[in-house]
Backbone bond lengths (Angstrom), bond angles and torsions (degrees), N, CA, C in turn:
res aa  C-N    CA-C-N  psi(-1)  N-CA   C-N-CA  omega(-1)  CA-C   N-CA-C  phi
1 M - - - 1.541 - - 1.491 109.63 -
2 S 1.220 115.28 0.76 1.520 113.48 179.27 1.514 110.90 -85.98
3 N 1.367 123.17 -24.25 1.351 123.66 -179.08 1.462 112.03 -109.22
4 L 1.369 121.79 59.00 1.429 123.39 177.51 1.520 111.72 -70.29
5 T 1.239 123.71 133.33 1.435 124.34 179.62 1.551 110.12 -156.40
6 L 1.276 116.26 159.03 1.438 120.74 178.41 1.563 111.31 -86.53
7 Y 1.354 118.00 -14.13 1.390 123.11 -175.21 1.517 105.59 -84.58
8 T 1.396 116.16 95.43 1.387 127.70 -174.10 1.423 114.32 -92.81
9 T 1.337 120.07 -29.31 1.462 124.68 -169.69 1.491 113.01 -117.45
10 T 1.348 116.41 132.79 1.395 119.72 179.94 1.559 110.67 -91.17
11 A 1.378 112.73 -37.77 1.504 122.84 -178.87 1.458 113.08 -156.89
12 V 1.467 112.57 151.84 1.349 121.26 165.77 1.478 112.30 -120.60
13 I 1.279 122.90 124.16 1.483 123.88 -169.39 1.478 110.49 -127.06
14 L 1.312 118.98 129.52 1.432 120.03 165.94 1.535 112.67 -114.50
15 L 1.266 123.76 118.17 1.378 129.98 175.65 1.421 117.59 -110.98
16 D 1.313 122.96 148.93 1.430 124.16 178.18 1.435 112.32 -84.56
17 G 1.291 121.21 178.56 1.452 122.38 178.72 1.487 124.15 -60.18
18 E 1.375 114.20 -7.90 1.365 119.61 179.52 1.652 110.23 -112.43
19 G 1.329 113.16 3.45 1.457 116.16 175.49 1.495 111.76 91.12
20 N 1.291 120.93 13.23 1.481 126.98 173.17 1.445 111.40 -85.02
21 R 1.257 116.50 142.62 1.473 125.09 176.65 1.527 115.05 -67.16
22 I 1.309 114.38 122.57 1.502 119.96 176.25 1.625 103.92 -100.16
23 L 1.282 114.04 -45.92 1.438 122.71 178.76 1.446 114.35 -154.58
24 A 1.330 120.27 134.54 1.463 119.83 -178.81 1.611 107.81 -145.70
25 K 1.341 117.51 129.73 1.440 116.16 173.27 1.504 103.05 -130.91
26 Y 1.333 113.83 125.66 1.530 121.16 167.51 1.417 112.50 -101.07
27 Y 1.264 113.68 139.71 1.503 123.03 -178.16 1.452 115.48 -118.43
28 G 1.404 110.33 153.09 1.536 113.90 171.60 1.517 112.55 103.25
29 N 1.366 115.26 152.54 1.391 123.02 173.78 1.405 110.69 -75.48
30 K 1.254 121.76 -29.99 1.504 123.56 -177.87 1.599 106.23 -99.04
31 N 1.332 114.26 44.94 1.451 115.99 176.87 1.598 110.98 -62.87
32 P 1.233 121.84 120.07 1.404 125.06 -179.08 1.534 115.41 -70.93
33 Y 1.335 115.78 -10.77 1.458 124.24 -178.86 1.479 110.63 -128.54
34 P 1.319 119.31 65.96 1.578 124.20 -173.90 1.504 108.42 -66.82
35 T 1.286 126.41 -32.49 1.434 124.79 -175.13 1.473 115.79 -95.28
36 P 1.374 125.90 146.57 1.420 120.54 173.95 1.508 115.74 -57.25
37 K 1.293 119.34 -26.73 1.536 124.10 176.49 1.490 110.90 -61.82
38 E 1.368 111.28 -51.54 1.457 117.56 -178.18 1.555 112.84 -66.52
39 Q 1.400 115.07 -31.27 1.422 121.18 174.50 1.530 110.78 -64.43
40 K 1.324 118.05 -47.50 1.396 123.23 179.24 1.492 113.68 -56.86
41 V 1.384 113.42 -45.37 1.440 117.26 177.71 1.594 113.20 -59.53
42 F 1.301 111.36 -42.13 1.477 116.94 -177.14 1.575 107.46 -66.82
43 E 1.390 118.16 -42.29 1.377 119.64 -179.98 1.518 112.33 -67.26
44 K 1.227 120.69 -39.82 1.469 123.49 177.05 1.504 110.58 -64.92
45 G 1.310 122.78 -42.75 1.407 124.93 177.55 1.644 108.55 -63.15
46 L 1.373 110.73 -43.09 1.538 116.83 -176.87 1.497 106.49 -60.85
47 F 1.336 117.83 -49.88 1.467 121.30 -177.04 1.570 111.72 -63.23
48 D 1.350 117.51 -43.82 1.493 118.30 175.29 1.601 111.34 -56.32
49 K 1.275 118.78 -38.87 1.390 122.08 -178.24 1.472 112.81 -73.64
50 T 1.347 122.05 -26.88 1.435 121.97 -173.34 1.534 116.45 -114.31
51 R 1.260 120.87 -7.38 1.328 122.48 -173.56 1.572 113.92 -67.40
52 R 1.287 120.62 -27.09 1.408 120.15 172.78 1.529 115.88 -107.75
53 A 1.261 114.31 -4.89 1.514 120.68 -175.96 1.552 105.90 -76.58
54 N 1.309 113.24 149.89 1.506 122.65 177.52 1.549 108.94 -104.33
55 G 1.248 121.00 10.83 1.537 120.59 -178.03 1.506 110.52 -83.60
56 E 1.307 112.25 -176.33 1.467 123.33 174.32 1.515 112.77 -117.10
57 I 1.336 114.36 -17.76 1.455 114.84 -173.10 1.539 111.05 -147.86
58 I 1.274 109.86 138.97 1.553 115.43 178.25 1.448 110.79 -142.49
59 L 1.309 113.62 158.21 1.547 122.54 174.06 1.568 102.59 -104.74
60 Y 1.416 111.23 113.60 1.385 118.94 -179.53 1.613 113.47 -133.28
61 D 1.265 114.67 124.87 1.569 120.63 177.74 1.515 105.94 51.57
62 N 1.351 116.51 46.85 1.440 120.20 174.08 1.508 116.46 62.63
63 H 1.279 109.20 30.75 1.567 118.63 170.93 1.534 113.01 -137.17
64 V 1.308 117.46 146.87 1.395 124.81 172.60 1.521 106.98 -80.23
65 V 1.281 119.63 127.89 1.465 124.61 -178.83 1.551 106.79 -130.13
66 L 1.340 108.74 121.23 1.544 120.62 170.13 1.473 107.42 -102.65
67 Y 1.365 113.53 136.29 1.363 113.54 179.49 1.518 114.72 -146.31
68 R 1.364 121.27 167.12 1.377 123.80 -169.20 1.531 103.56 -155.03
69 S 1.266 117.62 133.32 1.469 119.98 177.72 1.484 113.29 -119.18
70 N 1.265 116.05 141.59 1.557 116.30 172.94 1.523 105.66 -140.65
71 I 1.249 117.08 130.12 1.516 125.59 -176.93 1.565 111.46 47.57
72 D 1.283 117.13 -99.80 1.481 119.88 179.00 1.522 114.67 -120.87
73 V 1.295 114.26 33.89 1.526 119.59 -175.90 1.523 107.47 -129.32
74 F 1.262 128.70 135.34 1.391 127.31 170.64 1.510 107.01 -120.51
75 F 1.329 113.81 128.89 1.433 120.61 176.90 1.487 110.44 -107.86
76 Y 1.440 116.16 128.39 1.389 121.22 -177.60 1.522 112.26 -123.89
77 V 1.193 120.78 144.36 1.460 128.93 -179.81 1.599 102.53 -126.71
78 V 1.321 121.08 113.40 1.469 125.89 -176.58 1.551 106.70 -110.93
79 G 1.282 113.42 128.98 1.438 129.67 172.41 1.573 116.64 -125.41
80 S 1.351 114.12 163.79 1.474 116.46 171.68 1.425 115.45 -62.90
81 V 1.261 119.08 162.65 1.490 122.74 -178.11 1.583 105.37 -64.28
82 E 1.179 125.46 -36.50 1.509 125.82 176.98 1.514 116.01 -72.02
83 E 1.345 116.72 -2.88 1.511 117.03 -172.04 1.625 106.32 -79.42
84 N 1.258 110.29 150.86 1.534 119.34 170.51 1.387 112.17 -68.86
85 E 1.266 116.77 121.28 1.470 129.39 -177.55 1.599 104.15 -60.54
86 L 1.270 116.95 -47.33 1.478 119.23 -172.53 1.617 110.07 -65.21
87 L 1.246 119.67 -32.71 1.467 121.85 170.03 1.381 117.12 -63.05
88 L 1.372 114.85 -42.41 1.507 123.75 -179.34 1.538 104.23 -69.56
89 S 1.404 121.29 -41.34 1.407 121.09 178.34 1.579 114.28 -63.31
90 T 1.389 114.76 -33.80 1.412 116.76 177.93 1.553 111.95 -75.63
91 I 1.273 116.27 -32.00 1.474 117.00 172.80 1.505 115.99 -62.71
92 L 1.508 110.75 -43.73 1.351 112.00 177.72 1.445 118.20 -72.54
93 N 1.288 122.38 -29.14 1.429 126.03 173.72 1.433 114.02 -67.59
94 A 1.375 115.47 -40.64 1.522 120.74 179.59 1.562 110.67 -65.31
95 F 1.310 112.76 -44.40 1.488 117.24 174.95 1.455 115.54 -63.51
96 Y 1.298 119.73 -49.16 1.449 122.62 175.50 1.520 113.09 -61.81
97 D 1.300 121.87 -44.50 1.456 122.60 174.00 1.548 109.40 -60.63
98 A 1.232 120.37 -45.18 1.477 120.47 176.76 1.506 112.37 -54.90
99 V 1.403 115.11 -49.39 1.416 116.69 -172.65 1.623 107.32 -66.98
100 S 1.348 111.20 -40.53 1.459 116.33 179.86 1.582 109.15 -58.92
101 S 1.241 120.47 -42.25 1.447 123.89 172.64 1.477 115.58 -56.32
102 L 1.343 112.22 -56.14 1.430 120.17 179.01 1.490 115.39 -55.38
103 L 1.391 115.52 -34.41 1.427 120.04 -178.02 1.562 111.87 -99.89
104 R 1.272 113.47 21.83 1.492 120.38 -179.97 1.485 113.90 50.30
105 H 1.259 114.51 42.93 1.554 122.42 177.77 1.527 112.82 63.02
106 Q 1.349 119.07 28.99 1.447 120.49 173.00 1.504 106.17 -120.67
107 V 1.346 111.30 78.22 1.534 118.99 -174.50 1.543 99.75 -92.35
108 E 1.264 116.13 96.95 1.530 125.65 169.79 1.538 108.63 -146.32
109 K 1.274 106.13 161.92 1.583 116.02 -176.74 1.484 113.79 -40.41
110 R 1.394 113.66 -58.61 1.432 119.97 -168.87 1.601 110.78 -66.06
111 T 1.343 115.80 -39.96 1.490 118.32 174.24 1.459 115.56 -63.51
112 I 1.356 114.04 -40.47 1.424 117.07 174.55 1.535 113.73 -65.69
113 A 1.439 122.31 -36.28 1.379 124.78 -178.41 1.571 106.23 -71.88
114 D 1.219 117.91 -37.44 1.471 122.65 175.29 1.482 115.77 -60.96
115 N 1.257 114.93 -39.36 1.533 125.49 -176.00 1.480 111.24 -112.23
116 L 1.380 120.16 37.03 1.483 122.21 -174.07 1.512 111.76 -64.55
117 D 1.417 116.48 -31.82 1.424 117.51 175.16 1.528 114.09 -55.06
118 L 1.392 110.95 -48.93 1.496 115.07 -175.24 1.593 107.76 -66.30
119 V 1.277 117.55 -35.75 1.484 119.66 -177.41 1.512 108.36 -64.10
120 V 1.387 113.39 -49.97 1.452 115.76 -177.78 1.618 111.46 -62.88
121 L 1.239 120.28 -41.42 1.395 125.09 172.39 1.539 112.21 -54.32
122 A 1.330 113.34 -42.62 1.489 115.19 177.13 1.399 111.31 -64.47
123 L 1.325 118.58 -42.92 1.491 121.94 178.44 1.524 111.73 -62.23
124 D 1.253 116.94 -40.68 1.429 120.92 176.97 1.439 115.16 -67.45
125 E 1.362 120.10 -33.27 1.460 121.53 169.24 1.435 116.31 -71.00
126 T 1.393 121.10 -22.05 1.425 125.15 178.78 1.504 113.45 -85.59
127 I 1.362 114.99 -44.75 1.451 118.93 -177.24 1.570 109.46 -133.96
128 D 1.271 116.98 138.85 1.432 120.54 176.21 1.551 105.06 -133.02
129 D 1.277 114.10 117.09 1.475 125.93 175.08 1.541 108.67 55.04
130 G 1.426 114.27 34.24 1.566 114.17 174.03 1.574 108.30 97.08
131 I 1.319 115.74 -8.04 1.456 116.20 -176.44 1.514 109.09 -101.33
132 A 1.313 116.75 121.07 1.428 119.99 175.12 1.691 113.63 -59.80
133 L 1.360 118.66 111.78 1.391 118.19 178.81 1.482 115.71 -89.77
134 E 1.408 115.54 -41.24 1.415 117.35 -178.67 1.536 107.33 -143.46
135 T 1.462 112.39 146.94 1.365 115.38 -177.07 1.515 106.53 -127.24
136 D 1.254 124.78 13.27 1.399 131.48 -179.10 1.504 106.02 -109.49
137 S 1.439 115.87 109.42 1.351 122.12 -173.81 1.579 115.11 -62.00
138 S 1.253 114.04 -30.68 1.501 121.06 -178.09 1.481 108.87 -69.06
139 V 1.369 119.62 -43.76 1.396 127.95 176.31 1.548 108.31 -60.30
140 I 1.334 121.93 -47.76 1.468 127.68 179.49 1.519 105.93 -54.92
141 V 1.339 114.43 -50.69 1.509 117.55 -172.55 1.424 107.48 -70.20
142 S 1.349 126.90 -35.08 1.530 125.24 174.13 1.534 112.10 -62.03
143 R 1.335 117.97 -40.41 1.446 121.44 175.40 1.477 114.11 -62.06
144 V 1.195 115.87 -43.12 1.523 122.45 -176.73 1.400 111.14 -71.00
145 T 1.405 118.17 -39.82 1.433 116.13 -178.67 1.550 114.85 -104.56
146 R 1.218 116.89 19.23 1.511 120.80 -179.89 1.479 111.35 -52.94
147 P 1.232 122.42 125.70 1.455 124.83 -179.79 1.592 107.38 -65.61
148 R 1.386 108.88 150.19 1.454 115.61 178.13 1.486 108.94 -73.75
149 T 1.339 119.00 143.09 1.359 120.78 176.67 1.620 106.88 -78.03
150 D 1.386 110.63 143.37 1.382 117.67 178.22 1.473 114.28 -71.31
151 T 1.256 122.32 138.61 1.527 125.12 -170.43 1.589 109.53 -62.22
152 T 1.449 115.14 -30.07 1.400 118.27 179.26 1.515 115.40 -63.05
153 D 1.327 115.39 -24.30 1.364 122.46 -176.89 1.616 112.58 -81.44
154 I 1.329 114.13 -17.25 1.440 120.14 -176.32 1.607 111.04 -91.66
155 P 1.236 119.97 125.01 1.435 116.90 -176.25 1.588 112.80 -52.50
156 I 1.292 114.56 146.65 1.489 118.38 -175.54 1.477 107.15 -60.16
157 T 1.261 133.23 -30.84 1.385 127.90 -178.25 1.505 113.08 -68.50
158 E 1.381 118.19 -22.05 1.423 122.09 179.26 1.496 116.76 -95.18
159 Q 1.423 115.21 -2.55 1.391 120.17 -177.68 1.566 116.36 -90.05
160 T 1.268 120.03 150.63 1.356 117.62 176.22 1.535 110.16 -67.22
161 F 1.438 122.28 174.65 1.358 124.61 -173.18 1.589 106.65 -69.87
162 I 1.283 120.51 -42.12 1.569 122.13 174.53 1.459 109.86 -58.12
163 Q 1.265 116.68 -49.73 1.517 120.10 -170.49 1.523 105.23 -65.85
164 A 1.379 118.34 -39.03 1.453 120.14 -178.60 1.494 111.85 -65.95
165 Y 1.396 117.60 -38.37 1.458 124.92 175.50 1.520 114.78 -62.69
166 H 1.299 114.42 -40.15 1.468 120.36 -179.88 1.538 107.34 -72.71
167 T 1.333 121.85 -38.81 1.394 124.22 176.83 1.512 110.91 -61.19
168 A 1.328 114.39 -49.09 1.445 117.87 -178.79 1.421 112.75 -68.38
169 R 1.338 125.65 -30.67 1.401 124.49 176.09 1.465 106.89 -73.71
170 E 1.248 129.00 -37.83 1.420 132.27 -177.72 1.706 106.76 -62.43
171 R 1.343 109.23 -45.99 1.493 117.77 -179.66 1.582 108.68 -61.72
172 V 1.298 119.85 -48.07 1.416 127.57 -177.05 1.498 109.06 -62.45
173 T 1.372 117.47 -46.96 1.476 119.95 -179.63 1.542 108.90 -67.43
174 E 1.332 121.32 -36.41 1.450 119.39 176.13 1.371 112.24 -66.45
175 R 1.316 124.16 -38.13 1.447 125.59 -179.41 1.573 109.62 -68.28
176 L 1.356 115.41 -40.30 1.502 115.74 173.77 1.399 117.42 -60.96
177 L 1.359 114.00 -41.33 1.437 116.27 -177.74 1.565 112.32 -72.26
178 R 1.409 118.46 -23.41 1.458 120.51 174.31 1.461 108.92 -73.15
179 G 1.314 121.00 -36.02 1.378 124.32 -173.08 1.566 112.83 -79.49
180 V 1.261 112.39 -15.56 1.606 117.34 -175.41 1.529 106.62 -90.67
């Protein structure tokens, strides 16, 4: 209870079925793996330890690691030893479910690579700098896929010059067509 903090997550890692990195984000000022070389060593050891295991949680290199695999992709959420495993599990499940929804339940390496922008946005909506922002997968999906607002709905004073020009041109054209 002495070290209460919002910083729950040390890293989120996605590895393919061969242990190669698809996506990895390391968080915090006290990142124990500051260089890419150290990160690769950590990821390789983590993959070797979990590729054949049927568990969901391990203690590896003085970190609590929750993981989940699907076809040829491994999802990992890494936290400190003192971190609450249930919170890390909730983060992992929310992120996995959001990615699954965004990819229409085709969570595999190729689909993730083709839609990496959506996966990264989902991760950013779930965790920011190691702080869990959202644990409801439907909210994460709605934020990532939110439709863009039409520029005609934005007041002219808040539009950029080009947007205002296009809006004015559309309105003039519409009025001319109604008058003819």
